[in-house]
C-alpha positions in Angstrom: 41.3 -11.2 170.3 41.9 -12.0 173.8 42.8 -8.9 176.1 45.2 -8.5 179.0 44.1 -7.5 182.5 45.8 -5.6 184.3 47.6 -8.0 186.4 49.0 -9.8 182.9 50.2 -6.9 181.9 52.1 -5.7 184.8 53.6 -9.2 184.9 54.4 -8.6 181.3 55.9 -5.4 182.3 57.9 -7.1 185.1 59.2 -10.2 182.9 60.4 -7.3 180.2 62.2 -5.2 183.3 63.7 -8.6 184.8 65.0 -9.9 181.1 66.7 -6.6 180.4 68.5 -5.9 183.7 69.3 -10.0 183.2 70.6 -9.5 179.4 72.9 -5.9 180.7 74.4 -7.9 183.6 75.3 -10.8 181.5 77.0 -8.4 178.8 78.8 -6.0 181.3 79.7 -9.1 183.9 82.0 -8.4 186.1 81.3 -4.8 185.5 78.4 -2.7 186.5 76.0 -2.1 183.6 76.2 1.7 182.6 72.6 2.7 183.2 72.3 0.9 186.7 75.8 2.7 187.8 74.5 5.9 186.9 71.1 5.2 188.6 73.2 4.1 191.9 75.4 7.0 191.5 72.8 9.4 191.2 70.9 8.5 194.6 74.1 7.5 196.1 74.3 9.3 199.5 78.5 9.2 200.6 79.1 8.7 204.4 82.7 10.0 203.8 83.2 13.5 203.3 84.6 14.0 199.7 86.6 17.1 201.2 88.7 14.8 203.7 91.4 12.7 202.8 92.0 8.8 204.1 93.3 8.2 207.4 97.1 8.6 207.5 97.6 6.5 209.9 95.1 3.9 208.7 96.9 3.7 205.8 100.1 3.4 207.6 99.1 0.6 209.4 97.5 -1.4 206.2 100.7 -0.7 204.3 102.9 -1.6 206.9 106.1 -3.3 205.7 108.2 -4.6 209.3 111.7 -6.1 209.0 111.5 -9.6 209.6 114.4 -11.7 211.3 115.2 -14.1 208.4 116.6 -18.2 210.4 120.1 -18.0 209.8 120.0 -21.9 208.8 121.0 -24.0 205.7 118.6 -26.5 203.6 115.1 -24.3 204.7 112.2 -22.6 203.2 110.5 -19.7 204.7 107.0 -18.9 204.3 106.5 -16.5 201.5 103.6 -14.6 203.3 102.0 -13.9 206.5 98.5 -15.4 207.4 97.2 -19.1 207.9 98.1 -22.5 206.2 94.6 -23.0 204.7 95.6 -26.4 202.5 98.9 -28.9 202.2 98.7 -31.0 199.5 100.5 -33.0 196.2 99.9 -32.6 192.7 101.9 -34.3 190.2 105.8 -33.6 191.1 105.2 -31.3 193.7 103.8 -30.1 197.3 101.7 -27.2 197.4 101.4 -24.9 200.5 98.5 -22.3 200.2 98.6 -19.7 202.8 95.1 -17.3 203.1 96.0 -13.9 203.7 93.6 -12.2 206.4 92.8 -8.4 206.5 95.2 -7.7 209.3 98.4 -9.7 208.0 101.2 -7.4 206.4 100.6 -8.0 202.8 104.6 -8.2 201.8 105.7 -11.2 200.8 109.3 -12.7 200.8 111.6 -14.7 198.9 111.0 -18.3 200.2 114.6 -19.7 199.1 117.4 -18.6 197.6 117.9 -19.1 194.1 117.6 -16.9 190.9 114.5 -15.7 189.4 113.6 -17.7 186.2 110.4 -15.6 184.9 107.4 -13.6 186.3 104.4 -14.0 184.6 100.7 -13.8 185.1 98.4 -10.9 185.5 95.1 -12.3 184.2 92.9 -15.0 185.6 94.2 -18.0 183.4 95.1 -20.9 185.7 97.3 -23.7 183.7 95.3 -26.7 181.9 94.8 -29.7 184.4 94.9 -27.5 187.5 91.5 -27.4 189.7 90.8 -23.6 190.3 89.5 -24.9 193.7 93.1 -25.8 194.5 94.0 -22.3 194.5 91.3 -19.6 194.6 89.6 -21.0 197.6 86.3 -18.7 197.4 87.7 -16.1 195.2 85.5 -14.7 192.5 87.8 -14.4 189.2 91.2 -15.1 190.2 93.9 -12.6 189.1 97.5 -13.8 189.9 101.0 -13.3 189.0 103.2 -16.5 189.4 107.1 -15.9 190.0 109.5 -19.1 189.7 112.9 -19.2 190.7 115.7 -21.9 190.1 117.6 -23.0 193.7 119.5 -25.8 194.3 116.6 -28.1 195.0 114.7 -27.4 191.4 112.2 -24.8 190.5 110.0 -23.5 193.3 106.5 -21.3 192.3 105.4 -18.4 194.0 101.5 -17.5 193.5 100.3 -14.1 194.3 96.5 -14.5 193.9 93.8 -12.1 194.6 90.2 -11.6 193.1 89.4 -9.3 189.7 88.1 -6.9 191.4 91.0 -6.3 193.7 93.6 -6.9 191.0 96.4 -5.1 192.8 99.6 -7.5 192.6 102.9 -6.1 192.6 106.4 -8.0 192.2 109.3 -5.8 193.1 111.8 -8.2 191.4 113.4 -8.6 188.4 114.1 -11.9 185.6 117.4 -13.4 185.4 118.7 -12.0 189.0 120.0 -14.1 192.1 118.2 -13.5 195.7 118.5 -14.3 199.0 115.9 -16.0 201.0 113.6 -13.5 202.6 114.2 -10.4 200.4 110.8 -8.9 199.7 109.2 -10.5 196.8 106.1 -7.8 196.1 103.2 -7.2 197.8 99.0 -8.0 197.2 96.6 -5.5 198.5 93.6 -6.5 200.3 92.6 -10.0 200.8 94.5 -12.4 199.2 95.9 -16.2 198.8 99.8 -17.1 198.4 100.6 -20.4 197.4 104.5 -21.9 197.3 104.9 -24.8 195.1 108.0 -26.9 196.5 109.6 -30.3 194.9 108.2 -33.3 196.1 111.1 -34.6 198.2 111.0 -31.8 200.7 109.9 -32.3 204.2 106.8 -29.8 205.4 107.4 -28.5 208.6 103.8 -26.8 208.8 100.3 -28.0 209.1 97.1 -26.7 208.1 95.8 -24.0 210.2 99.0 -23.0 211.4 99.9 -19.1 211.4 103.2 -18.4 209.7 105.1 -15.0 209.2 106.6 -14.2 205.9 110.5 -14.4 205.8 110.8 -16.2 209.4 108.7 -18.8 209.6 110.0 -22.1 208.5 108.1 -24.3 206.5 109.8 -26.9 204.6 113.3 -28.1 205.0 115.6 -30.4 202.1 
């Protein structure tokens, strides 16, 4: 019977350790395996004094919700969010405008056009069959979203609030079967996020990719 030398022994141990860690990562993904979490927590040194509360001024700035001047014009659609127009494309019978919200942007969304709120759904990671995840999620891992659908005078308009699974803090302030005016506060997404507005194909898009927009103020389309 062939004996293991010391190098082979250590290689075997290393292989077993890597295998066990890999299996645990797969089983508990996207969460951290309990054993690793315990180990990290045991030796982690906090750089924040646990006795101190979060900086009040920072929280006030991050959660700011300024008033906006809603354009007093007919047949317009305003941006549902602050940020950068990352992508504009046509899919099926609708035009899609993808707005990437930066960490420094206001994270409150607004109703893009007056209408009746038909339904709110989502709260999970699924996108309807036939949609390319890259159309919406960009570089996000495990997308998490809420979808708000409005019935308007030009047909249905959809607003998607999207973030990653690890943030997944999305709020919608509105209720179904109620009428809302253009510019009304729709909800909030915390941390970095994406907001997508889906419009009827016959509207005229007035913004282009890489434009900066303000929720409730910037006119992004007209009909």
